[in-house]
N, C-alpha and C positions, 0 to 999 in steps of 0.2 A: 407605764412608770413606775419608778421604784418606790417601796413603801418604807423601807427600813430607813433609820436616820443615817447609817453608814453608807447604804447606797445611794442616797440623796446627796450626800457630801461628795461621793464619788462623781456622780453627774454633774454637781456644780465644777469640780476640779477639772473634769474632761472638757468642759466648754471652756474654760480659761486657758488649759493647755493647748487646745486646738486652735484658739485665735493667737496665741504666742507662736505655734508652729506655723501658722499660716502667714504671719507676718514675717517671721524669719526666712521662709521659703520665697516669698515674693521679694524681699531685700535681694536675697541671691539671685534671683532669676534677674532682677532689674542690673544688677552689677555685671553680671554674664552679658547681658544684652549690650550694655554700653561698651563693654569691652570689644565684642563682636563688630560693632558699628564703628569703632575707632577708625579713622582713615589714615592717620600717619603715624610713624613709629613712637614719636615722643607721647602723643596723646593715648596711645595704645600702652604704652609702657606704665604711664602714671595710672591708667585704669586696671593695668594688671597688678600692681601693686595693691590697690583697694580691693580688687577681687580676690587676690590670694588672702588677704586678711579676712575678708567676709567667709570664704571657703574654710579656713581654719576655725573661725568661731562657730560656723554652722556645724562643724564637727563636735566640737566642744558641747554645742547645746543639743546634740543628738539629731540634728536634722539631717546630716549625711554621714555615711560610713567613711572612715579616714581613707580607705583605698579609693572610694569614688572621688574624693576631694583631691587626691593625690594626682589619680588620672585627668581630672578636670585641669588641674594646675599645669600638668605637664603639655598636655594638647593646646592650653591657651598660651603657655610659653613658647610653644613652636610656632603658633599664629603670630606672636609679637616678634619672634625672630625673622620670620618670613616676610614681614612688614619691613624690618630693617633692611633686608637684602634687596627688597624692591625699591625702597626709599634712596638707597646709595649703591647703585649699579656697580657691578664688579669693574673695576678699572683696569685698562689693558696692563699687562706686567711691563715694569719699567726696563728700560734697555740695561744690559749689565755695564758697570762701570768700567771705564778704559783703565787697564792696568798701569801701573808706573813701570817705566823701563828698567829691566832688571839690572843690576850693578855688574859691571865687567869684573870677571875675577882676574886677578894678576897672578902670573905663575910664579911660585917662589922657587928659587933655586937652592 
């Protein structure tokens, strides 16, 4: 154990910071899990908005690197988009509209 006053203070600060970082990581993992477990597109989209916010906040707090958060957001957004295509299957292309008959050109003399 530390003997100096300054090292005792650092030990106390480390305990507090560890607890804060653990809570932030836990919150992040929970929101990621909720998004991955979302069944339909609407629920997933709402969960994505919250998850993106938590990811950005975790970057500000130093829990994640900004590139890691960006990678998470990109992959999660792709997952949400995939749910949108599964939810609304691609409809058959509509038949082309019939063109109006062309006007007859009259010969001018």
